[in-house]
N, C-alpha and C positions, 0 to 999 in steps of 0.2 A: 422518529424512530425510538424515542425515549420510553414510550409505553407499549407500543405495538410494532415490533421491529419489522414486520412484513406488511405493514399497512402503508408503506411509503409509495406503493404503486398507485395510490389514490391522490398523490400530490397534485395540486391544481397546476394548470399550465402557467399561471402567473408566478407561482412559487418556483416552478422549474426555470423560468426565465431569470428570476432573481438569482438562483443558484448558479446559472450559467454566467451571469454578469460578475458574480463574486469570483468565479473561477478565472475569468478573463483578467480581472483586477489582480488576482493572485499571481497569474503568469506575468503580468506587466511588472509587478513588484519584484519577481525573481529576476527579470531582465534588468530592471533598474539596479538591483543589488549587484549583479555582475558588472554593470558598467561602472558603478561607483568604486567597486573593489579594484577593477582593472585600472582606473585612472588615478585614484586617490588612496589606494590601500597599500602603500609601500611598507609602512611599519607593520601593518596587519599581516602582510604577506610574509614578513620575516618571522613573526610569531607562528603563523600557520605552517611555514616550512619546517620550523623546529618541531612542531607537533606531528607533522607528517613523518619526519624522520624517526620519532619515537615509536609511532604506530607501526612503521615499516619494520622495525626491529622485532616485532612479534612474529613476523613471517606470515605469508598468505595462508598457510595451513591453519594456524591458530586463529587468525582473524576470521576466516570464513567458518571455522568451527563455532566460534563465539556467535557469529551471525546466525547460524543455524539453531543455536540453543537459547540464547538470552531473550530474543523477542517472544518466545513461548511463555516466558514468565514476566512479561510486561515491559521489557526494554524497547524503546522506540526503534523500529526498523530503520528509520531515516538516519540514525546515528551511524549505521554501517553503510548504507547506500550512498550517503553524501561524501563519505571519506574513502570508499573502496577505490574509486577511479584515480584520484591524485596520488594515493599511497602506492598502489600496486600496478597500475597501467604502465608506468615507465619501466618496470622490471619484468612483468610477465605478459604485458600486452592487454589492450582493452578487450579483444574478443575473449580471452581467457577469463578476465575479470567478470565479464557479463555471464559467461558460462557458469562460473562458480557462484554468482549471485542466484542464477536459476536453481542450481543444486541446493544452495543454502535455504532458499525459500521453500523448496520442496520438502526438505528435511524438517524445517520448522513447522510447516503445515501439518505434517504427519504427527509430530510430537504434540502440537497443540490439540489436534483431534483426539489423540489417545488420552491426554490429560483430561479433556472436557467430557469425553464420552464414557471413560472408564475410571481412570485412576483417581481423579479429584472431583468427580461428578457431584456428590452431595454438597461439598464445600463451595464449589463454583456456582451451583444452583442458588444457594443462599446468597452468595456475593452478587450475582446478577439481579436477584430480587431486591437486595439492599440498595443497589445502584439505580433502581427504578425501571428496570427492563422486564418485559413480560415475554416468556417463552410461548410461542404459538403452537397449536396443534396443526400439523402440516400434512396434507394429503400427499400420497406418493406422486401424483401427477404434477404437484406444485414444487417438488424438491429442486428441480433445476432452476426455475424462476426465482425461488427463494434464495439460493446461493448467489445468483447474479445480483439480485436486489440488495442483499446485505453487503456485497463487495463493492458495489458502485454507489451506494448511498452515503453521503457525508454524515459524520456523526461519531459512532463508536470507533475507538482506536483499533488498529490492525489485530492485536491479540484478542480484544473483546469480540470482534467479528468472528474469529475462529472459535472462541468458546461458545458463543451463541449458536453457531451452526452445529457444533458437536453436541451441545445439550439438547438441540432440537431433533436429534436422532437422524440427521441426514446421512444416507449411506456414504461410506468413505469415498467410493469412486466418484460419485457426483460432486461431493464436497471438494475433493482433491483437484480434479482436472480443471474445473472452472476457477476455483480459487488460485490455482497455480498460474494459469494463463494471465488472469487479471492482475494479481499481485506482482508477478514477475515483470510484466510490462511497465507498471508504475515504478517498480524498483529500478529497472534499467534506465528509465527516464531520469530518475534521481541520480543514478550513478553518472550518467553523461553530463548532467547539469553540474554536479559537484566537481567533476573533473574540469569542466570548462570554466567554472568560477575560480578555482584555485590556480589553474594554469593560464588563465587569460585567453582562452581559445574562443574567439568570437563566433566562428562558424559552428563549432560544436555546441555553443550555448544556444544558437538559433535552432539547431537540430533538436536539442533537448526541449526547448520551448515549443517547437512545432509538434513534438511527440506528446507533450502535455496537452496541447490544444486538441490534437487528434483524439486522445483518450477522453478528454472532456466532452467532445462532441459525441463520441461513441457511447459514453455513459448516458448522455441525454437521450440518445436514440433508443438505447436499451430500456431505460426507464419508461419512455413513452410507449414502446412496444408492449411491455408487460402491463402497463396501466390500461391500454386499450384491450389487451387480451383478457384482463380481469373484468373489465366492464362488459365485454361480450359474454363472458361466462356467467355473469350475474344477471344479464338481461333475460 
């Protein structure tokens, strides 16, 4: 995706299998990290607990406001998703945390779209070119598939994905609802895993890993579907 961001639907089956294997290895690594932290991380947990207390002092309102704003200017979304659960689930409950994550992601997507499509378009276009990415000319019939491919293809960071889609003149509605569903599902999986990691919740860790696995399989199915669709259209 470094030169032609929407040519990833032509990825060979062999490469797709490699990406799937890497994803599985990543999930295994997350599970191993949780196990090590659970059994050998006493000192680390003391440090983490102190950090959790400091972040909790911000309050949920400020925390999720920052989550809605900062990823639009390059802050990794995972900084917030991995800490939201252990920090605020004990005080406001996990369902509320997940709901606020969905809202924060929605606001962030809207801000990122506005920045890339209107406010900062000339500067961002030059930045994208400097980074080696090429903005495609997209037919209206390909808008939906384009958003899906960008969101499920490993490579560009979250904020760069949003900028690329905004610069490609994707209609806001198409950009927003697809991006919101995909990004929020991944974010919720990170929230659950972060909470399980810090709190030592084995069952919750398994749920989070299972959600990551399901999303990974779904990504592969989507990529395969749009690759075949593109091949039929070109035949």
